[in-house]
C-alpha positions as CSV (number, residue, x, y, z in Angstrom):
1,X,-0.2,0.1,-0.1
2,X,1.0,3.4,-1.1
3,X,3.2,5.4,1.8
4,X,1.5,8.7,1.4
5,X,-2.0,6.8,1.7
6,X,-1.2,5.8,4.8
7,X,0.5,8.8,6.5
8,X,-2.8,10.9,4.8
9,X,-4.7,8.4,6.7
10,X,-3.2,8.6,10.6
11,X,-2.8,12.6,9.6
12,X,-6.5,12.5,9.4
13,X,-7.4,9.9,12.3
14,X,-5.3,12.4,14.4
15,X,-7.0,15.2,12.9
16,X,-10.6,14.0,13.6
17,X,-9.9,13.5,17.4
18,X,-8.4,17.5,17.1
19,X,-12.1,18.4,16.3
20,X,-13.6,16.1,18.4
21,X,-11.5,18.1,21.8
22,X,-11.9,21.0,20.1
23,X,-15.5,20.6,20.1
24,X,-15.3,19.5,23.9
25,X,-13.2,23.1,24.6
26,X,-15.6,25.2,22.9
27,X,-18.5,23.9,24.8
28,X,-16.5,23.6,28.3
29,X,-14.7,27.4,27.8
30,X,-18.2,28.4,26.8
31,X,-16.9,30.1,23.6
32,X,-19.7,29.1,21.3
33,X,-20.8,32.5,20.7
34,X,-17.2,33.7,20.5
35,X,-17.9,34.9,16.8
36,X,-21.1,35.9,17.6
37,X,-23.9,34.9,15.4
38,X,-21.8,35.1,12.3
39,X,-20.7,31.8,10.5
40,X,-18.5,31.1,8.6
41,X,-17.3,34.6,9.1
42,X,-16.2,35.6,13.0
43,X,-18.7,38.9,14.2
44,X,-19.1,39.2,10.3
45,X,-16.3,39.6,9.2
46,X,-13.2,37.6,7.4
47,X,-10.3,39.0,10.0
48,X,-11.6,39.8,13.1
49,X,-10.3,42.8,14.7
50,X,-12.3,42.6,18.5
51,X,-10.0,39.8,19.8
52,X,-11.2,37.9,22.7
53,X,-10.0,34.6,24.2
54,X,-13.3,32.9,23.4
55,X,-13.5,34.1,19.6
56,X,-9.6,32.7,19.2
57,X,-10.9,29.3,20.7
58,X,-14.4,29.2,18.2
59,X,-12.3,30.5,15.3
60,X,-9.4,27.7,16.0
61,X,-11.8,25.1,16.1
62,X,-13.8,26.2,12.8
63,X,-10.5,26.3,10.6
64,X,-9.2,23.0,12.5
65,X,-12.5,21.5,11.6
66,X,-12.6,22.6,7.7
67,X,-9.1,21.7,7.2
68,X,-9.7,18.1,8.7
69,X,-13.0,18.0,6.1
70,X,-10.6,18.4,3.4
71,X,-8.4,15.9,4.6
72,X,-11.3,13.6,5.0
73,X,-12.8,14.4,1.4
74,X,-9.0,13.5,0.2
75,X,-9.3,10.3,2.2
76,X,-12.5,9.3,1.0
77,X,-12.2,9.5,-2.9
78,X,-8.7,8.2,-2.4
79,X,-9.2,4.8,-0.3
80,X,-12.6,4.7,-2.7
81,X,-10.1,4.1,-5.5
82,X,-7.4,2.2,-4.3
83,X,-9.1,-0.6,-1.6
84,X,-12.8,-0.2,-2.9
85,X,-12.8,-3.5,-3.3
86,X,-12.5,-4.3,0.4
87,X,-16.3,-4.8,1.6
88,X,-16.9,-2.2,4.4
89,X,-14.6,0.7,2.2
90,X,-17.1,2.5,-0.3
91,X,-19.8,2.6,3.4
92,X,-17.1,3.7,5.4
93,X,-15.7,6.5,3.0
94,X,-19.6,8.1,2.6
95,X,-20.5,8.0,6.3
96,X,-16.8,9.6,7.4
97,X,-17.5,12.4,5.1
98,X,-21.3,12.8,5.1
99,X,-21.1,13.2,9.1
100,X,-18.6,15.2,9.4
101,X,-20.4,17.5,7.1
102,X,-23.6,17.2,8.8
103,X,-21.4,17.9,11.8
104,X,-20.5,21.5,10.6
105,X,-24.5,21.5,9.4
106,X,-25.5,21.3,13.2
107,X,-22.5,23.5,14.3
108,X,-23.6,26.2,12.6
109,X,-27.4,26.2,12.9
110,X,-26.2,26.2,16.6
111,X,-24.4,29.8,15.8
112,X,-26.9,31.2,13.8
113,X,-30.1,29.8,15.4
114,X,-30.5,29.3,19.2
115,X,-30.2,25.4,19.9
116,X,-31.5,23.5,23.0
117,X,-29.6,21.7,25.0
118,X,-30.4,18.3,23.8
119,X,-29.8,19.3,20.4
120,X,-26.7,20.2,21.0
121,X,-25.7,17.3,22.9
122,X,-25.8,15.2,19.8
123,X,-23.0,16.8,18.1
124,X,-20.0,15.5,19.7
125,X,-21.4,12.1,18.8
126,X,-22.2,12.9,15.3
127,X,-18.2,13.7,14.9
128,X,-18.0,10.7,16.7
129,X,-19.4,8.4,13.7
130,X,-17.2,10.7,11.5
131,X,-14.2,9.6,13.7
132,X,-15.0,6.3,13.7
133,X,-15.1,6.0,9.7
134,X,-12.1,7.5,9.6
135,X,-10.4,5.4,12.1
136,X,-11.7,1.9,10.6
137,X,-10.4,3.1,6.9
138,X,-6.8,4.1,8.4
139,X,-7.3,0.4,10.0
140,X,-8.2,-1.3,6.3
141,X,-5.1,0.4,4.8
142,X,-2.6,-0.6,7.3
143,X,-4.4,-4.6,6.8
144,X,-3.1,-4.4,3.3
145,X,0.2,-5.6,4.0
146,X,-0.2,-6.8,7.3
147,X,-2.5,-9.1,7.8
148,X,-3.2,-9.8,11.8
149,X,-6.2,-12.3,11.3
150,X,-8.9,-10.0,11.9
151,X,-10.0,-11.2,8.2
152,X,-10.4,-14.8,9.8
153,X,-12.0,-14.2,13.1
154,X,-14.8,-16.5,14.4
155,X,-17.1,-14.4,17.3
156,X,-19.9,-16.6,18.7
157,X,-23.4,-15.4,19.4
158,X,-22.8,-13.9,23.0
159,X,-19.6,-12.3,22.2
160,X,-21.4,-10.8,19.2
161,X,-24.4,-9.8,21.1
162,X,-22.4,-8.0,23.7
163,X,-20.3,-5.9,20.8
164,X,-23.6,-4.5,18.9
165,X,-25.5,-3.8,22.1
166,X,-22.3,-2.3,24.1
167,X,-21.6,-0.3,20.7
168,X,-24.8,0.9,21.1
169,X,-25.2,1.7,24.9
170,X,-21.8,3.3,24.3
171,X,-23.5,5.9,22.1
172,X,-26.1,6.5,24.7
173,X,-23.6,7.4,27.4
174,X,-21.7,9.4,25.1
175,X,-24.7,11.8,24.6
176,X,-25.5,11.5,28.1
177,X,-21.8,13.4,28.9
178,X,-22.2,15.7,26.3
179,X,-25.7,17.0,27.9
180,X,-23.9,17.1,31.2
181,X,-21.6,19.6,29.0
182,X,-24.1,21.8,27.2
183,X,-26.2,21.7,30.3
184,X,-23.5,23.2,32.1
185,X,-24.1,20.4,34.9
186,X,-20.6,19.2,35.5
187,X,-19.8,20.3,39.0
188,X,-24.1,20.5,40.0
189,X,-22.9,17.3,41.6
190,X,-20.2,18.0,44.0
191,X,-19.5,14.6,45.8
192,X,-18.6,11.0,43.6
193,X,-19.9,9.1,42.9
194,X,-23.4,9.9,44.6
195,X,-25.1,13.6,44.3
196,X,-25.0,14.1,48.2
197,X,-24.1,18.0,48.2
198,X,-26.1,19.2,51.4
199,X,-28.4,15.9,51.8
200,X,-28.2,12.2,50.7
201,X,-31.6,12.7,48.7
202,X,-32.3,11.8,45.5
203,X,-31.7,14.2,42.8
204,X,-33.8,17.7,43.3
205,X,-33.4,19.2,39.9
206,X,-32.8,19.0,36.0
207,X,-29.2,19.7,36.3
208,X,-28.6,16.5,38.6
209,X,-30.5,14.2,36.9
210,X,-28.7,15.0,34.2
211,X,-25.2,14.5,36.2
212,X,-26.3,11.1,38.1
213,X,-27.6,10.0,34.9
214,X,-24.9,10.0,32.9
215,X,-23.3,8.9,35.8
216,X,-25.3,6.2,36.7
217,X,-24.6,4.7,32.8
218,X,-20.9,5.2,32.8
219,X,-21.6,2.7,36.1
220,X,-22.9,0.2,33.6
221,X,-21.1,0.5,30.6
222,X,-17.9,0.0,33.1
223,X,-19.0,-3.3,34.4
224,X,-20.5,-4.4,31.0
225,X,-16.9,-4.0,29.5
226,X,-15.4,-6.2,32.4
227,X,-17.8,-8.6,32.2
228,X,-17.1,-8.9,28.5
229,X,-13.3,-8.7,29.1
230,X,-13.6,-11.5,31.5
231,X,-15.3,-13.6,28.8
232,X,-12.4,-12.2,26.5
233,X,-9.5,-13.7,28.2
234,X,-11.0,-16.9,29.2
235,X,-12.4,-17.8,26.1
236,X,-10.3,-15.6,23.3
237,X,-6.8,-16.3,24.2
238,X,-6.1,-17.6,21.0
239,X,-7.6,-14.9,19.0
240,X,-5.2,-11.9,19.9
241,X,-7.2,-9.5,18.5
242,X,-10.7,-10.0,20.8
243,X,-8.1,-10.8,23.4
244,X,-5.8,-7.5,23.3
245,X,-8.9,-5.4,21.9
246,X,-11.1,-5.8,25.4
247,X,-8.1,-6.1,27.5
248,X,-7.4,-2.3,26.0
249,X,-11.3,-1.4,26.2
250,X,-11.9,-2.3,29.4
251,X,-8.0,0.0,30.2
252,X,-9.8,3.1,28.4
253,X,-12.8,2.7,30.5
254,X,-11.2,2.4,33.4
255,X,-9.7,5.6,32.5
256,X,-12.9,7.5,31.4
257,X,-14.5,6.4,34.6
258,X,-11.3,8.3,36.7
259,X,-10.8,11.1,34.5
260,X,-14.7,11.8,35.6
261,X,-14.4,11.4,39.2
262,X,-11.0,13.6,38.7
263,X,-13.4,16.3,36.9
264,X,-15.2,16.6,39.8
265,X,-12.3,16.5,42.5
266,X,-10.4,19.1,40.5
267,X,-13.5,21.5,40.4
268,X,-13.6,21.0,36.5
269,X,-10.1,20.9,35.3
270,X,-9.6,21.5,31.5
271,X,-6.9,19.6,30.9
272,X,-9.1,16.7,32.6
273,X,-12.1,17.3,30.9
274,X,-10.0,17.5,27.8
275,X,-8.8,14.2,28.6
276,X,-12.1,12.8,29.6
277,X,-13.2,13.2,26.1
278,X,-10.4,11.9,24.7
279,X,-10.3,8.5,26.6
280,X,-14.2,7.9,25.5
281,X,-13.7,9.3,21.8
282,X,-10.7,6.1,21.8
283,X,-13.3,3.5,23.7
284,X,-15.7,4.5,21.0
285,X,-13.2,3.5,17.9
286,X,-11.9,0.2,19.9
287,X,-16.0,-0.9,20.0
288,X,-16.6,0.4,16.4
289,X,-13.6,-1.8,14.9
290,X,-15.5,-5.4,17.0
291,X,-18.5,-4.1,15.1
292,X,-16.7,-4.8,12.2
293,X,-15.4,-8.0,13.2
294,X,-18.6,-8.9,14.1
295,X,-19.6,-8.6,10.5
296,X,-16.6,-10.2,9.1
297,X,-17.3,-13.4,11.5
298,X,-20.6,-13.3,9.9
299,X,-19.8,-13.5,6.6
300,X,-17.4,-16.2,6.9
301,X,-20.1,-18.1,8.4
């Protein structure tokens, strides 16, 4: 496989991670209106004059997203031509670019017209699907030269069920996390893991319900991935992709839970919050790859 295509795929994957982290940064710093109600210009100007930190963050996110969008388009066309014979390539090429465009349109709509927090929370999830598609395209490109048994795996029905169900459920967890950010509910509960505050009662308002709903969802996915990792260690030791893939997934979800707790303990430290977004992004990428493996396993049968 051409080395330049590999470099492009890696650069695009890293770029998509930066887009996701940039979106989280915009939300965490409340910079969404840094350029006012103007898009794609900033405050109606091609070159902004009234510079503020919020403007710099929002404008940088727009520039990075636009640049990465061009990379995604090039990668989609190039992979279509170079490895279009591989079953998943064309679907992933279309998915990666179309969802990135959709993410940009939702971002633009959020700037021009006010959107509810529940709609804005979809923004991160849509970007995540584009990232997953780019990530899988990158793996397909590297698979051409280095076969690592990913096209010969046999996954039983129970493991397939867990992979499909966990992938869907993880998207729900991601949405609740985005909702926490957009409703500014990150620090509404000053304790962890429970929301005790002044009294050990049930959540008393919408913000506490959003925060505790996300914690409960995150707790379930941590236990669930831990259980499936146990199954992988017990029954899939001979299939290294599954074995090490689930160990990686459990490591990432553990870091995700730890960083979520640190967000509370550090009172929303920006770097910790961005790491929290990074871990869930990587975890979703791993789960997406498992979905690809399940589809191949079913084809073999």
